[in-house]
VOPAGU-2260 file (C-alpha; in pm, 1 decimal, decimal comma):
REM VOPAGU-2260
SITE   aa  ch    i         X         Y         Z
SITE  MET   A    0    -234,2    -386,0   -3445,0
SITE  LYS   A    1      57,7    -234,6   -3259,1
SITE  LYS   A    2      37,4    -289,6   -2886,6
SITE  MET   A    3      27,8      -6,5   -2635,6
SITE  LEU   A    4     204,3      27,1   -2300,8
SITE  SER   A    5      67,1     228,5   -2007,5
SITE  ILE   A    6     293,6     364,0   -1733,0
SITE  VAL   A    7     101,2     444,9   -1413,6
SITE  ILE   A    8     292,9     668,0   -1173,1
SITE  SER   A    9     162,5     751,7    -826,1
SITE  ALA   A   10     291,9    1088,7    -706,4
SITE  TYR   A   11     247,2    1270,5    -377,8
SITE  ASN   A   12     458,9    1582,5    -320,8
SITE  GLU   A   13     716,0    1481,3    -582,2
SITE  GLU   A   14     780,0    1819,8    -748,0
SITE  GLY   A   15    1153,9    1757,3    -750,2
SITE  ASN   A   16    1128,2    1422,3    -927,4
SITE  VAL   A   17     854,1    1421,1   -1192,4
SITE  LYS   A   18    1046,2    1604,8   -1465,1
SITE  GLU   A   19    1356,6    1389,8   -1432,8
SITE  LEU   A   20    1141,7    1076,9   -1418,3
SITE  HIS   A   21     963,9    1181,8   -1738,9
SITE  ARG   A   22    1297,3    1244,4   -1911,1
SITE  GLN   A   23    1427,6     899,5   -1818,8
SITE  LEU   A   24    1101,3     733,2   -1915,8
SITE  LYS   A   25    1100,2     888,5   -2262,4
SITE  LEU   A   26    1452,4     761,1   -2329,5
SITE  VAL   A   27    1354,9     408,6   -2227,4
SITE  LEU   A   28    1023,0     413,8   -2413,3
SITE  LYS   A   29    1191,3     539,4   -2728,2
SITE  ASP   A   30    1417,8     233,3   -2729,5
SITE  ILE   A   31    1125,2       0,3   -2659,1
SITE  GLY   A   32     939,4     137,6   -2960,1
SITE  LEU   A   33     581,9      75,8   -2842,1
SITE  ALA   A   34     294,1     320,2   -2844,2
SITE  HIS   A   35     261,2     442,2   -2488,7
SITE  GLU   A   36      89,2     666,4   -2240,0
SITE  ILE   A   37     235,6     803,3   -1917,4
SITE  ILE   A   38     -28,8     849,2   -1650,6
SITE  PHE   A   39      70,6    1066,7   -1356,9
SITE  VAL   A   40    -167,4    1017,6   -1063,9
SITE  ASP   A   41    -146,2    1321,1    -838,9
SITE  ASP   A   42    -254,3    1196,0    -497,7
SITE  GLY   A   43    -359,2    1531,4    -353,6
SITE  SER   A   44     -10,0    1682,0    -356,6
SITE  ARG   A   45      43,0    2005,9    -163,3
SITE  ASP   A   46     342,7    2121,0    -365,2
SITE  ARG   A   47     389,6    2192,4    -737,1
SITE  THR   A   48     371,9    1829,9    -852,6
SITE  LEU   A   49      45,5    1882,0   -1039,7
SITE  LEU   A   50     169,4    2202,8   -1202,8
SITE  TYR   A   51     480,9    2031,2   -1332,9
SITE  CYS   A   52     269,4    1746,1   -1468,8
SITE  TYR   A   53      60,9    2000,6   -1663,3
SITE  GLU   A   54     380,7    2147,8   -1804,3
SITE  LEU   A   55     497,1    1804,0   -1917,2
SITE  GLN   A   56     162,5    1740,9   -2082,2
SITE  LYS   A   57     192,3    2058,3   -2291,8
SITE  SER   A   58     509,3    1927,0   -2452,7
SITE  ASP   A   59     424,2    1555,6   -2456,9
SITE  PRO   A   60      77,8    1435,3   -2567,5
SITE  ALA   A   61     152,4    1092,0   -2419,2
SITE  VAL   A   62     128,4    1240,4   -2068,5
SITE  LYS   A   63    -211,0    1190,8   -1902,9
SITE  ILE   A   64    -301,4    1321,8   -1558,3
SITE  VAL   A   65    -535,8    1179,2   -1297,8
SITE  ARG   A   66    -588,5    1437,2   -1025,8
SITE  LEU   A   67    -727,6    1299,2    -702,2
SITE  THR   A   68    -914,7    1562,6    -503,2
SITE  LYS   A   69    -736,9    1465,2    -178,8
SITE  ASN   A   70    -469,5    1231,6     -52,8
SITE  PHE   A   71    -642,9     894,1     -81,0
SITE  GLY   A   72    -324,2     694,8     -29,9
SITE  HIS   A   73     -70,4     514,2    -244,6
SITE  GLU   A   74    -280,7     203,4    -307,9
SITE  THR   A   75    -585,0     401,9    -417,5
SITE  ALA   A   76    -369,7     618,0    -644,7
SITE  MET   A   77    -247,2     308,6    -827,6
SITE  ILE   A   78    -603,1     181,0    -865,2
SITE  ALA   A   79    -714,3     515,6   -1007,1
SITE  GLY   A   80    -433,2     506,6   -1261,5
SITE  MET   A   81    -522,2     149,1   -1350,1
SITE  ASP   A   82    -887,1     246,8   -1407,1
SITE  TYR   A   83    -786,7     512,4   -1661,3
SITE  SER   A   84    -514,7     309,8   -1834,2
SITE  ARG   A   85    -573,3     190,6   -2190,1
SITE  GLY   A   86    -260,0      -7,5   -2265,4
SITE  ASP   A   87    -231,9    -376,9   -2342,3
SITE  ALA   A   88       3,5    -391,0   -2042,9
SITE  VAL   A   89      40,6    -157,1   -1746,1
SITE  VAL   A   90     361,9     -79,5   -1560,1
SITE  PHE   A   91     315,2      54,2   -1206,9
SITE  MET   A   92     584,3     263,1   -1043,4
SITE  ASP   A   93     645,2     544,0    -794,5
SITE  ALA   A   94     752,2     894,7    -885,6
SITE  ASP   A   95    1049,3     909,7    -648,6
SITE  LEU   A   96    1294,7     751,8    -898,7
SITE  GLN   A   97    1361,0     460,1    -664,2
SITE  HIS   A   98    1197,3     243,4    -930,0
SITE  PRO   A   99    1458,4     285,1   -1207,9
SITE  PRO   A  100    1282,6     326,7   -1546,7
SITE  ARG   A  101    1553,8     132,9   -1731,3
SITE  TYR   A  102    1414,3    -196,0   -1596,6
SITE  ILE   A  103    1088,9    -139,2   -1784,7
SITE  ALA   A  104    1264,2    -261,1   -2100,6
SITE  ASP   A  105    1333,5    -595,3   -1930,0
SITE  MET   A  106     970,3    -619,7   -1816,8
SITE  VAL   A  107     840,1    -552,0   -2167,7
SITE  LYS   A  108    1076,7    -811,3   -2315,1
SITE  LEU   A  109     938,8   -1076,6   -2078,6
SITE  TRP   A  110     581,9    -964,0   -2152,2
SITE  GLN   A  111     640,2    -986,5   -2526,1
SITE  GLY   A  112     776,4   -1334,6   -2464,0
SITE  GLY   A  113     442,5   -1444,0   -2319,4
SITE  GLU   A  114     455,0   -1351,6   -1950,0
SITE  LYS   A  115     136,4   -1192,5   -1815,9
SITE  ILE   A  116     279,6   -1050,2   -1492,1
SITE  VAL   A  117     636,7    -943,7   -1419,6
SITE  LEU   A  118     745,2    -857,6   -1065,1
SITE  THR   A  119    1053,7    -684,7    -932,4
SITE  LYS   A  120    1256,8    -745,4    -619,8
SITE  ARG   A  121    1463,8    -482,3    -442,1
SITE  ARG   A  122    1811,7    -609,3    -358,1
SITE  SER   A  123    1908,7    -296,0    -168,6
SITE  ASN   A  124    1776,8      49,7     -89,5
SITE  ALA   A  125    2022,6     338,7     -77,2
SITE  ASP   A  126    1784,8     551,8     130,2
SITE  ALA   A  127    1744,7     277,2     389,8
SITE  LYS   A  128    2111,7     312,2     482,9
SITE  ARG   A  129    2053,8     652,3     634,4
SITE  GLY   A  130    1900,1     747,7     966,2
SITE  LEU   A  131    1883,1     596,7    1313,2
SITE  LEU   A  132    1753,5     259,1    1188,3
SITE  ARG   A  133    2051,6     201,7     960,1
SITE  PRO   A  134    2199,8     -98,7    1151,4
SITE  PHE   A  135    1859,7    -257,8    1196,5
SITE  TYR   A  136    1697,4    -200,5     856,9
SITE  LYS   A  137    1741,1    -552,4     717,5
SITE  ILE   A  138    1644,0    -711,4    1048,7
SITE  LEU   A  139    1330,9    -496,9    1076,5
SITE  SER   A  140    1242,5    -572,8     715,9
SITE  LYS   A  141    1269,7    -948,6     768,7
SITE  ILE   A  142    1064,0    -928,9    1090,3
SITE  TYR   A  143     802,3    -721,8     906,1
SITE  TYR   A  144     756,9    -976,3     624,9
SITE  TRP   A  145     779,5   -1274,3     858,7
SITE  GLY   A  146     503,8   -1136,3    1080,3
SITE  LEU   A  147     294,3   -1035,7     780,8
SITE  ASN   A  148     315,2   -1378,1     616,3
SITE  PHE   A  149     271,7   -1565,9     944,7
SITE  LEU   A  150     -52,6   -1389,7    1028,7
SITE  SER   A  151    -190,3   -1368,3     675,7
SITE  ASP   A  152    -324,5   -1644,1     451,9
SITE  VAL   A  153    -196,1   -1454,8     147,3
SITE  LYS   A  154     180,8   -1477,0     110,3
SITE  ILE   A  155     363,2   -1162,7       1,9
SITE  PRO   A  156     726,2   -1209,2    -110,1
SITE  GLU   A  157     985,5   -1003,5      71,7
SITE  ALA   A  158    1111,4    -680,1     -85,0
SITE  THR   A  159     875,0    -690,9    -382,7
SITE  PRO   A  160     752,7    -332,9    -434,7
SITE  ASP   A  161     462,6    -220,0    -653,7
SITE  PHE   A  162     705,1    -173,6    -944,1
SITE  ARG   A  163     561,9    -433,2   -1182,4
SITE  LEU   A  164     404,7    -505,4   -1519,0
SITE  ILE   A  165      55,9    -653,3   -1551,2
SITE  ASP   A  166    -111,8    -764,7   -1873,2
SITE  ARG   A  167    -451,7    -621,2   -1970,7
SITE  GLU   A  168    -617,3    -959,6   -1907,9
SITE  TYR   A  169    -528,4    -939,1   -1538,9
SITE  ILE   A  170    -589,6    -563,3   -1523,0
SITE  GLU   A  171    -953,1    -614,3   -1622,1
SITE  PHE   A  172    -990,8    -878,8   -1352,4
SITE  LEU   A  173    -826,8    -660,6   -1086,3
SITE  LYS   A  174   -1067,0    -378,2   -1170,9
SITE  LYS   A  175   -1351,1    -597,1   -1044,3
SITE  PHE   A  176   -1217,8    -570,2    -689,0
SITE  GLN   A  177   -1403,1    -288,9    -512,5
SITE  GLU   A  178   -1240,5    -288,3    -170,1
SITE  GLN   A  179   -1192,4      17,8      46,9
SITE  ASP   A  180    -877,4    -111,1     217,8
SITE  SER   A  181    -683,6    -242,9     -75,9
SITE  MET   A  182    -330,1    -370,9     -98,8
SITE  PHE   A  183    -214,0    -430,1    -451,7
SITE  ARG   A  184      49,1    -686,4    -364,6
SITE  GLY   A  185    -194,3    -891,6    -159,1
SITE  THR   A  186    -473,9    -873,0    -417,1
SITE  LEU   A  187    -236,7    -997,5    -685,4
SITE  SER   A  188    -149,0   -1294,1    -464,5
SITE  LEU   A  189    -518,2   -1386,3    -454,9
SITE  ILE   A  190    -542,6   -1444,2    -828,4
SITE  CYS   A  191    -211,7   -1613,8    -907,1
SITE  ASP   A  192      82,7   -1794,4    -750,7
SITE  VAL   A  193     334,9   -1511,9    -719,9
SITE  SER   A  194     614,8   -1757,2    -641,7
SITE  LYS   A  195     600,2   -1876,9   -1004,4
SITE  LEU   A  196     611,0   -1531,9   -1161,9
SITE  PRO   A  197     927,1   -1392,0   -1324,9
SITE  VAL   A  198    1115,6   -1147,9   -1103,1
SITE  ILE   A  199    1360,5    -876,4   -1203,6
SITE  GLU   A  200    1600,9    -776,1    -927,3
SITE  PHE   A  201    1718,1    -417,2    -892,4
SITE  ASP   A  202    1900,5    -182,2    -657,5
SITE  ALA   A  203    1693,0     116,2    -547,8
SITE  PRO   A  204    1896,7     437,1    -577,8
SITE  ALA   A  205    1867,9     724,6    -333,5
SITE  ARG   A  206    1581,3     964,0    -393,7
SITE  LEU   A  207    1666,2    1254,4    -620,3
SITE  SER   A  208    1450,7    1489,7    -414,4
SITE  GLY   A  209    1223,8    1480,5    -110,2
SITE  GLU   A  210    1176,3    1216,5     154,9
SITE  SER   A  211     998,4     883,8     172,7
SITE  LYS   A  212     628,8     911,4     257,1
SITE  TYR   A  213     634,6     577,5     439,2
SITE  ASN   A  214     755,2     601,2     797,3
SITE  PHE   A  215     749,7     322,3    1055,6
SITE  ILE   A  216     394,0     400,4    1170,2
SITE  LYS   A  217     252,3     397,5     817,0
SITE  SER   A  218     434,5      73,9     739,1
SITE  ALA   A  219     299,4     -88,0    1055,4
SITE  ARG   A  220     -51,8      27,9     970,5
SITE  LEU   A  221     -18,3    -112,3     620,0
SITE  ALA   A  222      93,5    -444,9     766,0
SITE  LEU   A  223    -205,5    -460,2    1001,5
SITE  ASP   A  224    -447,3    -368,6     722,3
SITE  SER   A  225    -295,3    -641,4     507,7
SITE  VAL   A  226    -340,2    -904,0     775,9
SITE  PHE   A  227    -701,2    -815,5     854,5
SITE  GLN   A  228    -790,2    -777,8     486,9
SITE  PHE   A  229    -661,7   -1112,1     364,1
SITE  SER   A  230    -686,7   -1344,8     661,8
SITE  ILE   A  231    -896,1   -1449,5     960,6
SITE  ARG   A  232    -596,7   -1612,3    1125,1
SITE  PRO   A  233    -587,4   -1353,5    1408,0
SITE  LEU   A  234    -931,7   -1478,4    1513,6
SITE  TYR   A  235    -790,8   -1830,4    1545,2
SITE  LEU   A  236    -497,7   -1692,6    1745,2
SITE  ALA   A  237    -745,2   -1516,0    1973,5
SITE  MET   A  238    -929,2   -1844,2    2020,9
SITE  TRP   A  239    -607,3   -2020,5    2115,8
SITE  PHE   A  240    -525,6   -1740,4    2359,5
SITE  ALA   A  241    -860,7   -1809,0    2523,7
SITE  VAL   A  242    -793,6   -2184,8    2533,7
SITE  ILE   A  243    -447,9   -2137,5    2684,5
SITE  LEU   A  244    -577,4   -1887,1    2937,5
SITE  GLY   A  245    -861,2   -2120,3    3035,6
SITE  THR   A  246    -615,4   -2405,0    3082,0
SITE  LEU   A  247    -388,2   -2191,0    3297,9
SITE  SER   A  248    -687,3   -2080,8    3506,7
SITE  VAL   A  249    -790,1   -2443,5    3567,4
SITE  ILE   A  250    -434,0   -2535,6    3665,7
SITE  LEU   A  251    -407,8   -2237,0    3899,2
SITE  GLY   A  252    -746,7   -2311,8    4054,5
SITE  SER   A  253    -655,0   -2676,3    4106,0
SITE  TYR   A  254    -328,9   -2574,7    4267,9
SITE  VAL   A  255    -505,5   -2342,4    4512,9
SITE  ILE   A  256    -760,9   -2613,4    4604,3
SITE  ILE   A  257    -491,1   -2877,3    4658,9
SITE  GLU   A  258    -284,6   -2637,3    4869,4
SITE  ARG   A  259    -584,1   -2539,4    5080,5
SITE  PHE   A  260    -775,3   -2861,5    5137,5
SITE  LEU   A  261    -532,1   -3147,8    5083,4
SITE  LEU   A  262    -204,3   -3002,4    5204,6
SITE  SER   A  263    -359,6   -2763,5    5457,0
SITE  HIS   A  264    -125,1   -2493,4    5338,9
SITE  PRO   A  265    -329,9   -2199,8    5204,9
SITE  ALA   A  266    -153,8   -1969,0    4958,4
SITE  PRO   A  267     -68,5   -1640,5    5132,5
SITE  GLY   A  268    -185,1   -1300,2    4997,6
SITE  TYR   A  269    -376,2   -1197,8    4692,2
SITE  ALA   A  270     -86,4   -1152,8    4450,7
SITE  THR   A  271    -170,7   -1467,0    4254,7
SITE  ILE   A  272    -537,4   -1375,4    4225,1
SITE  VAL   A  273    -464,7   -1016,8    4121,2
SITE  SER   A  274    -210,8   -1132,1    3862,0
SITE  ALA   A  275    -456,0   -1383,6    3719,0
SITE  ILE   A  276    -735,2   -1125,7    3696,6
SITE  THR   A  277    -506,1    -870,4    3533,4
SITE  PHE   A  278    -377,4   -1120,7    3280,9
SITE  THR   A  279    -728,2   -1240,5    3202,5
SITE  GLY   A  280    -850,1    -884,9    3150,4
SITE  ALA   A  281    -562,1    -806,4    2915,8
SITE  VAL   A  282    -631,2   -1112,9    2703,9
SITE  ILE   A  283   -1002,7   -1032,3    2687,5
SITE  LEU   A  284    -929,3    -678,4    2572,1
SITE  PHE   A  285    -683,5    -813,0    2314,5
SITE  VAL   A  286    -940,5   -1054,3    2174,0
SITE  LEU   A  287   -1208,9    -783,6    2169,4
SITE  ALA   A  288    -970,9    -551,9    1981,9
SITE  ILE   A  289    -916,0    -815,8    1710,7
SITE  ILE   A  290   -1290,3    -874,8    1676,5
SITE  GLY   A  291   -1346,8    -500,0    1669,5
SITE  MET   A  292   -1098,9    -459,5    1384,2
SITE  TYR   A  293   -1288,3    -710,3    1173,3
SITE  ILE   A  294   -1623,6    -553,9    1257,0
SITE  GLY   A  295   -1483,6    -213,3    1164,1
SITE  LYS   A  296   -1362,8    -347,5     828,4
SITE  ILE   A  297   -1706,2    -495,5     760,8
SITE  HIS   A  298   -1872,0    -166,3     859,3
SITE  ILE   A  299   -1664,3      25,5     604,9
SITE  GLU   A  300   -1696,4    -227,3     322,2
SITE  VAL   A  301   -2076,2    -271,8     337,5
SITE  LYS   A  302   -2128,8     101,1     281,4
SITE  LYS   A  303   -2001,8      58,1     -76,2
SITE  ARG   A  304   -1861,2     409,0     -87,3
SITE  ALA   A  305   -1675,2     535,6    -390,3
SITE  LEU   A  306   -1306,7     457,6    -364,4
SITE  TYR   A  307   -1189,8     795,8    -491,6
SITE  PHE   A  308   -1294,9    1112,1    -675,9
SITE  ALA   A  309   -1072,7    1221,0    -961,1
SITE  GLU   A  310   -1035,8    1436,1   -1269,2
SITE  TYR   A  311    -871,8    1297,5   -1581,3
SITE  PHE   A  312    -679,2    1524,1   -1815,0
SITE  SER   A  313    -525,7    1455,7   -2152,4
SITE  ARG   A  314    -448,5    1679,3   -2447,8
SITE  ASP   A  315    -781,9    1583,6   -2603,8
SITE  GLU   A  316   -1029,6    1533,4   -2322,4
SITE  LYS   A  317   -1122,2    1586,0   -1962,3
SITE  GLN   A  318   -1330,5    1347,6   -1753,8
SITE  VAL   A  319   -1457,5    1357,9   -1397,9
SITE  SER   A  320   -1552,2    1034,8   -1227,5
SITE  LYS   A  321   -1558,3     849,4    -899,0
């Protein structure tokens, strides 16, 4: 039986990119020669992204549409597309054309050669060279991944986007994960050693249209979610903060006692005491914040809420599911 390839594309306000992306994909898929489906996941777009996807579907029966009823986020959009995919392998990519479709041919070649998962690595990003952070982009990126991997038990390789191919065997296993705060890259690291997977390097071109949806705040939030989702290391760091603070308090107390009773030279003023109390309070609040983050994650996960609500459209059927 001829194998089938699924392309899952997460799209949020990408009206200026979806048609060109579809054109490039069809050229690549024609050369590959496999049966295929192209699944556009509209993540609650506020522009004409969904309308253009409908137009593409009218002319191409391979186009399928998953319409999320609101903006659930990039990670959830990919999961929704994965749930509806039917291919023997699934390629995940964004709709902004910064994941060049031509590299899909290389992924498929490796997959046909026996590889179950194929990753990509971004050598450079044309869009990252613009803006106020231009001189600091690479430094900030390295700090981001260093901090993420230092605090997390799950290691995530630097500059490896969600542009990847995953075999159906692993897709079915990934579908068993029912987590509210999901991170695809981290979840994949839980089930295999990503350092041993084949990697295709590429240069990300500038966006054809629109702007990146990930600003510094969203990236920082994603990093924090990743740490708290895959590791309890921050709790150990909090414990060591408490140990260090306790040790410093004992040393400071001993110093005050020696100064007062043995050397008969009492420490003047209350500056030392006030500083110690302020520092102690800050550390306590920091530790409580870490514990609160974990409790909040538990609170959300135990509710077992549906991850998303979506409508599925193809030329032949329409489904509604959570």
